[in-house]
C-alpha positions, 0 to 999 in steps of 0.5 A: 874184489878187484875182479868184481870191480873190473867186471862191473866196469864192462857195463857202466854205460847204461842206455838212456831211456827217453820219454819217446822210448817210454811212450812208444813202449806203452803204445806197443803194449796197448796195441797188443791188447784187443780191447785197450784204447790208445788215447790215454797212452798218446796223451800221457804227460810224463812227470818223472822218469827214473832208472834203476839197475838190479842184479839177478843171481841164478843157480841151476843144479842138474841132478840125476836120481835113480830108483828101482821097483819090481814090475811085470808084463805079459810073457810072450815067449821071449828070451828071459835074462834071469839070474842064471846069466849073473848077478843083477847090477846095482842101480848106480852101476848101470851106464845110461846115456844122459839127456842134454844138460839142464833138460828134464827127462825120465826114462825106464830100463829093465835091469839085466839078469833080473827077469823071471817067469811066473803064472799070472796071479790074476787068472791063476794061469788060465788066461781068462777069468769069469765074467763079473757081469753074468757070473759066468752064465753068459746070459743075464735077466731081461730088464723088461720082465726081470726073468719071469717071462711075463710082463709085470702086472700083465698076463702077456708073455714077454716078447722082448727076448722071445719069452725066454726071460734071458738075454746074452751078456754084452760084457762077455758076448755070451761066453761067460768069461773074459780075457785076463787083462793082466796077462793079456791071455798069455797065462804067464807074466814076466817079472823084472826089476825096472830102473827109473832114472829121473833127470831134473834141473833145480833152479834157485833165483834171487833178484836184488831190490825186492822192495821195488815190488816189480813182478818176478815173472817179468824180471825172469824174461829180461836179458842183461849182461852176465857179470860172472858165469861158472859151470862145473860139477860143483860150484862154489859160493860167490865171495866179496861181490859188491852187492852183499845180498848177492854173496849171501844168496849164493851161499844160501843157494849152494847150501840148499842144493847140496843138502837136497841132493846129498843122499838121494841124487847125483849132481851132474852139473851146476851153473851159477849166473849172477846175471845182470845188470838189467834195467827198468824204468818207473814212469810217473804221470798225473793219474796213474803209475806205469811200470815199464820193463825193457830188455837192453841187450 
């Protein structure tokens, strides 16, 4: 516990908040809004100014997960790296360059020696399939005469399609068939195992003094003084911190992260930061309550 006491002594000089500083901060906030008036802020009578210090514990666990699945793409007569070249490596045996630490990313790779070529299952290797709009005829009924060549309730010959009662299919341009979208007309597909690697940063954050009802989204933006920071493949819970809630939060966070990634992922790096203290001020005045947050470092 001596270590924690000496660390806490490094930030004992908490900056003093004056009324002018608080008022200027309020005016700055009002001026940042297009439709706010600054009269109330200028005439504000501050009755009480209270200063508080809170701690923020943050655990970041950067983990990597891998999954494999069969997929395919049109075969364009490229070289085929199939089983004849050897056995395919297991997902975790494939070496891949990881992105910068604590940055989320997803990449896909073709597993070596897993490729094979098959006829397209959609068009049975023909490269084209019958047009579903005209059923392969290449022409469709005229919408005016419904193919009867005469207008309804009239003896006049339909002149919209030169009296044929048919029009060219716009879906297949009159060909009666369309290029297979699965094989892109190549007739064959290259099947292979695709490895999907996901890097994700999981964050656990705990802020002391929750009973003050301060917006957490604002607390997360505040800079403070780092009391302690550790970064390693595995980190250990904080013990005997002067604020017991921080020690308990540390133990809970590490337990949760270890349980979440024990079977499905690999932890690449962990970092814990009981970041703090950071300070905020409660300003009371006659007709409303203003909560101001200041970044001190």
